[in-house]
C-alpha positions in Angstrom: -30.8 -41.0 -19.7 -28.8 -39.6 -22.6 -25.0 -39.7 -22.2 -23.3 -36.4 -21.4 -19.9 -37.6 -20.0 -20.4 -35.5 -16.8 -21.2 -36.4 -13.3 -22.3 -33.2 -11.7 -25.5 -31.9 -10.0 -26.3 -28.3 -9.2 -28.2 -27.1 -6.1 -29.4 -23.6 -5.2 -29.6 -22.3 -1.7 -29.6 -19.0 0.2 -28.2 -20.4 3.5 -24.6 -19.5 4.6 -21.6 -21.8 3.8 -20.3 -22.1 7.4 -21.0 -25.8 7.7 -19.7 -26.8 4.3 -16.2 -28.2 3.7 -15.4 -26.2 0.6 -16.5 -22.7 -0.3 -15.4 -20.6 -3.2 -15.8 -16.9 -4.0 -15.1 -14.8 -7.2 -12.8 -11.8 -6.9 -11.8 -9.2 -9.5 -8.3 -7.6 -9.5 -7.9 -5.1 -6.7 -10.5 -6.7 -4.4 -9.7 -6.5 -0.7 -12.5 -8.8 0.6 -15.3 -11.1 -0.5 -17.6 -8.1 -1.1 -21.4 -8.8 -0.8 -20.7 -12.5 -1.0 -19.1 -12.3 2.4 -22.6 -12.4 3.9 -22.6 -16.1 3.0 -19.3 -16.9 4.8 -18.5 -17.3 8.4 -16.0 -15.0 10.2 -13.1 -17.4 9.6 -13.9 -17.7 5.9 -14.2 -14.0 5.5 -10.9 -13.5 7.3 -9.2 -16.1 5.1 -10.4 -14.3 1.9 -9.0 -10.9 3.3 -5.7 -12.6 4.3 -5.2 -14.2 0.9 -5.9 -11.0 -1.0 -3.8 -8.8 1.2 -0.8 -11.2 1.0 -1.1 -11.5 -2.8 -1.7 -15.2 -2.6 -4.9 -14.5 -4.6 -4.5 -11.6 -7.1 -7.9 -11.7 -8.8 -6.2 -12.7 -12.1 -8.7 -14.1 -14.6 -9.2 -17.9 -14.0 -6.6 -18.1 -11.2 -7.8 -20.3 -8.4 -6.1 -19.9 -5.0 -6.8 -22.2 -2.0 -6.5 -21.7 1.8 -7.0 -24.3 4.5 -8.9 -23.7 7.7 -9.1 -26.1 10.7 -12.4 -27.7 11.2 -14.7 -26.3 13.9 -15.6 -29.9 14.7 -18.9 -29.8 12.9 -17.5 -31.7 10.0 -17.4 -35.5 9.8 -14.1 -35.7 11.6 -12.6 -33.3 14.1 -9.3 -33.3 12.2 -10.9 -32.4 8.9 -10.1 -29.1 7.2 -12.2 -26.7 5.3 -11.0 -25.1 2.1 -11.6 -21.5 1.0 -11.1 -20.9 -2.8 -10.8 -17.6 -4.5 -11.4 -17.6 -8.3 -10.1 -14.6 -10.2 -12.2 -12.5 -12.6 -9.6 -10.2 -14.0 -10.1 -6.4 -14.4 -13.5 -5.4 -13.2 -14.2 -3.0 -16.1 -13.8 -5.9 -18.5 -16.0 -8.5 -16.7 -18.7 -10.1 -18.9 -21.0 -13.0 -18.5 -18.4 -15.1 -20.3 -15.8 -14.0 -17.7 -18.0 -15.8 -15.1 -18.4 -18.8 -17.4 -14.6 -19.1 -17.7 -14.1 -18.6 -14.0 -16.6 -21.3 -13.2 -14.7 -23.6 -15.7 -11.5 -23.0 -13.7 -13.3 -23.8 -10.5 -14.6 -27.1 -12.0 -11.1 -28.1 -13.0 -9.8 -27.3 -9.5 -12.6 -29.4 -8.0 -11.8 -32.3 -10.2 -8.0 -32.1 -9.7 -8.5 -32.1 -5.9 -11.2 -34.8 -5.9 -13.7 -32.5 -4.2 -17.2 -33.9 -3.9 -19.0 -30.8 -2.9 -18.2 -27.2 -3.7 -20.2 -24.2 -2.4 -19.9 -21.1 -4.6 -20.9 -17.9 -2.9 -22.4 -15.5 -5.5 -23.6 -11.9 -5.2 -25.1 -9.6 -7.8 -22.6 -8.3 -10.4 -22.4 -4.6 -11.4 -22.8 -5.0 -15.2 -24.6 -8.4 -15.5 -28.1 -9.3 -14.5 -28.4 -12.0 -11.9 -30.1 -14.5 -14.1 -27.4 -14.2 -16.8 -24.8 -14.6 -14.0 -26.3 -17.8 -12.7 -26.7 -19.2 -16.2 -23.1 -18.5 -17.1 -21.7 -20.0 -13.9 -23.7 -23.2 -14.3 -22.8 -23.6 -18.0 -19.1 -23.0 -17.3 -18.9 -25.5 -14.5 -20.8 -28.2 -16.4 -19.0 -27.7 -19.7 -15.6 -27.8 -18.0 -16.6 -31.0 -16.1 -17.1 -32.8 -19.4 -14.7 -35.8 -19.9 -14.9 -38.2 -22.8 -13.7 -41.5 -21.3 -15.9 -44.2 -22.8 -12.9 -46.0 -24.2 -10.5 -45.3 -21.3 -9.1 -48.5 -19.8 -10.6 -51.9 -19.4 -14.2 -52.3 -18.6 -13.5 -53.5 -15.1 -11.1 -50.6 -14.4 -13.5 -48.2 -15.9 -16.3 -49.4 -13.7 -14.0 -49.0 -10.6 -12.9 -45.5 -11.8 -16.4 -44.4 -12.3 -17.3 -45.6 -8.8 -14.3 -43.8 -7.3 -15.1 -40.5 -9.1 -18.5 -40.4 -7.4 -20.8 -37.4 -7.8 -19.8 -33.8 -7.7 -22.3 -31.3 -6.2 -22.1 -27.6 -6.9 -24.1 -25.6 -4.4 -24.9 -22.1 -5.6 -25.3 -19.8 -2.6 -27.0 -16.5 -3.5 -27.7 -13.9 -0.8 -28.8 -11.3 -0.5 -31.3 -12.2 -3.2 -30.7 -10.0 -6.2 -33.0 -7.0 -6.7 -33.4 -7.8 -10.4 -34.5 -11.4 -9.9 -36.5 -13.5 -7.4 -35.3 -16.8 -6.0 -37.7 -18.6 -8.3 -36.3 -16.7 -11.4 -32.7 -17.6 -10.3 -33.7 -21.3 -9.9 -35.2 -21.2 -13.4 -32.0 -19.6 -14.8 -30.0 -22.4 -13.1 -32.3 -25.1 -14.6 -32.2 -23.5 -18.1 -28.4 -23.5 -18.0 -28.3 -27.1 -16.9 -30.5 -28.2 -19.8 -28.4 -26.3 -22.3 -25.0 -27.5 -20.9 -26.3 -31.1 -20.8 -27.4 -30.9 -24.4 -24.1 -29.5 -25.5 -22.3 -32.2 -23.6 -24.5 -34.8 -25.2 -23.5 -33.4 -28.6 -19.9 -33.5 -27.5 -20.2 -37.1 -26.4 -21.6 -38.4 -29.7 -19.2 -36.2 -31.7 -16.3 -37.7 -29.8 -17.2 -41.3 -30.6 -14.9 -42.8 -33.3 -15.7 -43.9 -36.8 -15.8 -47.5 -35.9 -18.7 -46.7 -33.5 -20.6 -43.9 -35.2 -21.6 -44.3 -38.9 -24.7 -43.1 -40.7 -26.7 -46.3 -39.7 -25.6 -46.4 -36.0 -26.2 -42.7 -35.7 -29.9 -43.2 -36.7 -30.4 -45.4 -33.6 -28.9 -42.8 -31.3 -31.0 -40.0 -32.8 -34.2 -42.0 -32.6 -33.5 -42.8 -28.9 -32.9 -39.1 -28.2 -36.1 -38.2 -30.1 -38.1 -40.7 -28.2 -36.9 -39.4 -24.8 -37.3 -35.8 -25.9 -40.7 -36.3 -27.5 -39.5 -35.1 -30.9 -40.7 -36.6 -34.2 -38.0 -38.3 -36.3 -38.0 -39.1 -40.0 -35.2 -41.0 -41.7 -34.5 -41.1 -45.4 -32.5 -44.3 -46.2 -30.4 -44.8 -49.3 -33.3 -46.1 -51.3 -35.4 -43.1 -50.5 -32.4 -40.8 -51.3 -32.1 -42.5 -54.7 -35.8 -42.1 -55.3 -35.5 -38.4 -54.5 -32.5 -38.1 -56.9 -30.2 -36.8 -54.2 -27.0 -37.2 -56.3 -24.8 -35.3 -53.8 -25.2 -37.3 -50.6 -25.4 -40.6 -52.6 -22.1 -39.8 -54.3 -20.3 -38.8 -51.1 -21.5 -41.9 -49.2 -21.2 -44.3 -52.1 -17.9 -46.0 -51.1 -19.0 -46.8 -47.5 -20.3 -50.1 -46.4 -22.8 -48.1 -44.3 -24.9 -46.0 -46.8 -25.9 -42.4 -46.1 -28.9 -41.2 -44.3 -30.8 -38.0 -43.9 -32.3 -37.6 -40.4 -35.0 -35.0 -39.7 -36.1 -34.1 -36.2 -39.1 -31.9 -35.6 -40.3 -30.0 -32.6 -43.8 -28.6 -32.4 -44.8 -26.4 -29.5 -48.2 -26.6 -28.0 -50.9 -24.2 -29.0 -51.5 -22.0 -32.1 -47.8 -21.9 -33.0 -47.6 -25.7 -33.7 -48.5 -25.1 -37.3 -46.5 -22.0 -38.0 -43.7 -22.1 -40.5 -40.7 -23.6 -38.8 -37.1 -22.5 -38.5 -34.9 -25.0 -40.3 -31.4 -25.8 -39.0 -29.2 -28.2 -41.0 -25.9 -29.7 -39.8 -23.2 -31.4 -41.9 -22.8 -34.9 -40.4 -19.8 -36.6 -42.1 -19.2 -39.4 -39.6 -15.7 -39.9 -41.0 -14.0 -38.0 -43.8 -11.0 -39.6 -45.5 -11.4 -37.1 -48.4 -12.4 -39.8 -50.9 -10.1 -40.1 -54.0 -8.8 -36.7 -53.2 -7.5 -38.3 -50.1 -6.4 -36.2 -47.0 -2.9 -36.4 -45.7 -2.4 -39.1 -43.1 -1.4 -36.6 -40.4 -4.4 -35.7 -38.3 -6.8 -37.7 -40.5 -8.0 -39.4 -37.3 -9.5 -36.0 -36.3 -11.9 -36.3 -39.2 -14.3 -38.1 -36.8 -15.1 -34.5 -35.9 -16.5 -33.8 -39.3 -19.9 -34.6 -37.9 -19.8 -31.6 -35.5 -22.3 -29.5 -37.4 -24.8 -32.2 -37.2 -24.0 -32.9 -33.5 -24.6 -29.2 -32.7 -28.0 -29.5 -34.4 -28.6 -32.7 -32.3 -27.8 -31.0 -29.1 -29.8 -27.9 -30.1 -32.9 -30.0 -30.8 -32.6 -31.8 -27.4 -32.4 -28.5 -25.6 -35.3 -26.9 -27.6 -37.6 -29.8 -26.5 -36.5 -29.7 -22.9 -36.9 -25.9 -22.7 -40.3 -26.2 -24.4 -39.6 -23.0 -26.4 -42.7 -21.6 -28.3 -41.3 -22.0 -31.8 -41.6 -24.8 -34.3 -38.2 -26.1 -35.3 -36.8 -28.7 -37.7 -33.3 -30.0 -37.5 -31.7 -32.1 -40.2 -28.5 -34.2 -40.0 -26.8 -35.2 -43.3 -25.1 -38.5 -42.3 -22.5 -40.0 -44.7 -19.0 -41.4 -44.7 -16.6 -40.1 -47.3 -14.3 -43.1 -48.0 -12.3 -44.6 -50.8 -13.4 -47.8 -52.6 -14.6 -49.2 -55.9 -17.8 -47.2 -55.5 -16.1 -43.9 -54.8 -17.2 -40.8 -56.7 -14.4 -39.3 -58.7 -13.0 -35.9 -59.7 -14.6 -35.2 -63.1 -17.9 -36.8 -62.2 -21.0 -34.9 -63.0 -23.8 -35.1 -60.4 -27.4 -34.0 -60.5 -28.7 -32.8 -57.1 -32.1 -33.1 -55.6 -33.3 -29.7 -57.0 -31.9 -30.4 -60.5 -28.7 -28.3 -60.1 -25.8 -30.1 -61.7 -22.3 -30.2 -60.2 -18.9 -30.9 -61.7 -16.8 -32.7 -59.1 -13.3 -31.1 -59.0 -12.3 -32.4 -55.5 -13.9 -35.2 -53.6 -12.7 -33.7 -50.4 -15.2 -30.8 -50.9 -18.0 -33.1 -49.9 -19.8 -31.2 -47.2 -21.4 -28.8 -49.5 -22.8 -31.7 -51.6 -24.6 -33.3 -48.7 -25.8 -29.9 -47.4 -27.1 -28.9 -50.9 -29.4 -32.0 -51.1 -30.6 -31.7 -47.5 -31.3 -28.0 -47.7 -33.2 -28.2 -50.9 -35.2 -31.1 -49.7 -35.8 -29.5 -46.2 -37.0 -26.3 -47.7 -39.3 -28.1 -50.1 -40.7 -30.3 -47.4 -41.1 -28.0 -44.4 -41.4 -24.5 -46.0 -39.3 -22.8 -43.3 -39.3 -19.0 -42.5 -35.5 -19.0 -41.9 -32.7 -21.4 -42.6 -29.4 -21.8 -40.8 -26.7 -24.4 -41.6 -23.6 -25.3 -39.6 -20.7 -27.2 -41.1 -17.0 -28.0 -40.5 -16.7 -27.0 -44.1 -13.3 -25.5 -45.0 -9.7 -25.3 -43.7 -9.7 -21.8 -45.2 -11.8 -20.5 -42.3 -9.0 -21.4 -39.9 -6.5 -19.5 -42.1 -8.9 -16.5 -42.1 -10.2 -16.4 -38.5 -8.2 -18.8 -36.4 -9.6 -21.3 -34.0 -11.8 -19.1 -31.8 -14.2 -17.5 -34.3 -16.7 -19.0 -36.7 -17.5 -17.5 -40.1 -21.0 -16.4 -41.0 -22.2 -15.8 -44.6 -25.7 -15.4 -45.9 -28.3 -13.4 -47.8 -30.1 -11.6 -45.0 -28.8 -8.8 -42.8 -31.6 -9.3 -40.1 -30.9 -13.0 -39.7 -27.1 -12.4 -39.6 -27.6 -9.7 -36.9 -29.8 -12.1 -34.9 -27.2 -14.8 -34.9 -24.3 -12.5 -34.1 -26.2 -11.1 -31.1 -27.1 -14.7 -30.0 -23.4 -15.7 -30.3 -22.3 -12.8 -28.1 -24.9 -13.7 -25.4 -23.7 -17.3 -25.6 -20.0 -16.5 -25.2 -19.3 -17.8 -28.8 -17.8 -15.7 -31.5 -18.9 -15.2 -35.1 -17.5 -12.9 -37.8 -19.5 -12.1 -40.9 -17.8 -12.6 -44.3 -19.1 -11.1 -47.6 -21.0 -13.2 -50.2 -21.7 -11.7 -53.6 -22.4 -12.6 -57.2 -18.7 -12.6 -57.9 -18.4 -15.6 -55.6 -21.2 -17.5 -57.3 -19.5 -16.6 -60.7 -16.3 -18.1 -59.3 -17.8 -21.6 -59.0 -19.4 -21.8 -62.4 -18.6 -24.8 -64.6 -18.3 -25.2 -68.3 -19.6 -28.8 -68.1 -22.3 -28.4 -65.4 -24.0 -25.6 -63.5 -21.3 -25.3 -60.8 -18.1 -26.9 -59.6 -17.8 -28.1 -56.0 -14.4 -26.5 -55.6 -12.7 -23.7 -57.5 -9.3 -23.7 -55.9 -7.9 -21.8 -52.8 -9.1 -18.3 -53.5 -12.0 -17.3 -51.1 -12.2 -20.9 -50.2 -14.6 -20.4 -47.2 -16.9 -18.1 -49.2 -16.9 -20.5 -52.1 -18.6 -23.1 -49.8 -21.4 -20.6 -49.0 -21.7 -19.6 -52.7 -22.2 -23.3 -53.5 -24.9 -23.8 -50.8 -26.8 -20.6 -52.0 -27.8 -22.6 -55.1 -30.1 -24.8 -53.0 -32.4 -22.3 -51.4 -35.2 -22.3 -53.9 -36.2 -20.5 -57.0 -35.5 -17.0 -55.6 -33.2 -15.5 -53.0 -35.9 -14.3 -50.6 -35.7 -17.0 -48.0 -33.5 -15.7 -45.1 -30.5 -18.1 -44.9 -27.2 -18.1 -43.0 -24.3 -20.5 -43.3 -21.9 -20.9 -40.4 -18.5 -22.5 -41.0 -17.4 -24.0 -37.7 -14.3 -25.8 -38.9 -12.0 -23.7 -36.6 -14.1 -23.9 -33.5 -15.7 -27.3 -33.5 -12.8 -28.9 -31.7 -9.6 -27.8 -29.9 -6.2 -29.3 -29.6 -5.5 -27.5 -26.4 -7.3 -26.9 -23.1 -9.5 -23.9 -23.2 -11.2 -22.2 -20.2 -14.2 -24.5 -20.2 -13.3 -27.0 -22.8 -10.9 -29.9 -22.6 -9.0 -31.1 -25.6 -11.4 -32.5 -28.2 -14.9 -31.5 -29.3 -16.4 -28.2 -28.0 -20.1 -28.6 -29.1 -19.9 -25.1 -30.5 -23.2 -23.8 -31.8 -25.6 -25.3 -29.3 -25.7 -22.2 -27.1 -25.8 -19.8 -30.0 -28.7 -21.5 -31.6 -30.6 -21.6 -28.3 -30.0 -17.9 -27.7 -31.2 -17.2 -31.2 -34.4 -19.1 -30.8 -35.0 -17.9 -27.2 -34.8 -14.3 -28.4 -37.7 -15.0 -30.8 -39.9 -16.0 -27.8 -39.5 -12.7 -26.0 
């Protein structure tokens, strides 16, 4: 099994919750009772919901979880046991979306963990503005994502084993009755399973992304990716430093030159069964800097430890490829990880160096901390030459400027194709992730021209985020006809505060958006 740092299983049933110790219902603001979900509760549970809402104990406020205790009927393991009724708020009914339910399920998962609940039954009923499959999918994703806890290095081995045993297994029972008119039981079960696959893949990406630099480096990452590929039945190709040198990949070799563990390019390929196995693939490339000290243009010491997260673009691609294989989507896909460490040493590349990239483009290095575009440039050019894709997307924690522009909840999208950009923005909305498109024009390509080489890798602070995209655009081939999108995830790849379904740390942003993008092509 691949590590996901969660210990949750999901069950689906249409039986009432009367004999279960914990039952939860969702309620919008202004609700007076459990609504259609009340059919899944017994009389005492329905009365508890009405009482809590009438008393204002539960207000339906978004992500607010209220708890009431009922005495046992004696059908529970001990006669003195109590049953819990939980009401999870959804906020104003007119503003409810699928992500509202995803966030509410995250709040429920946190309450379950805080109260050491082993089983939680969630009574669901059809929503007014969301189809039932989307509702089930959002709830499962939110619960599993919020249950993620990275604790591989927490405590001694003996204590950790004991804590793991004490934590046990959390079971979420989804109760859905009456069966939605827009979906059968079988369709709802499939939606639940699809959500589990996606959330597990995202949590797998979060687990590997959370591992520190003394654990994950370009060489050790290869072993993890190969193991995932073997379990997921993906083909895996690795370019070692000798092959990178033979291919004249001056960018990634320069960036990784100072590390004791040389760089790698890792390519994963998924081929569907049937006629589509030989179609032109979609190519997705992720920046995978396993640790970024900034090189000679060294980063400030403050928060440098967070630069283990500079591999999050590649980890999103890793999780995406795992999910694609598990879902058996009917589209050929190639995912590339650009693994390197950007360190300082006698073999560091320097400001003022002139590099020749895989496709012959020359680069004047003005800042060794603008390394992500160098590894992406080589990988994109090679990937396009090798796999002849129909569309290309890259994800990267590329610039601090994107945080200045858009904050920490929105990723930036740039590219050369309106159709592809629209596809990705629609997919992000369905996934509950946010993207904003920034312009990219010839003036930005002009901005990064060099008088010593073809381009510079950094031209100062102005339009910093767009500069990164302008640089990458030089590695798409001889013309600009190949649809390409660059997504800068530097602001959203990790969080320093708890979010509705993310703990502090890595978010795994991008896995769900990429899956929704790909799934839409299968319709």
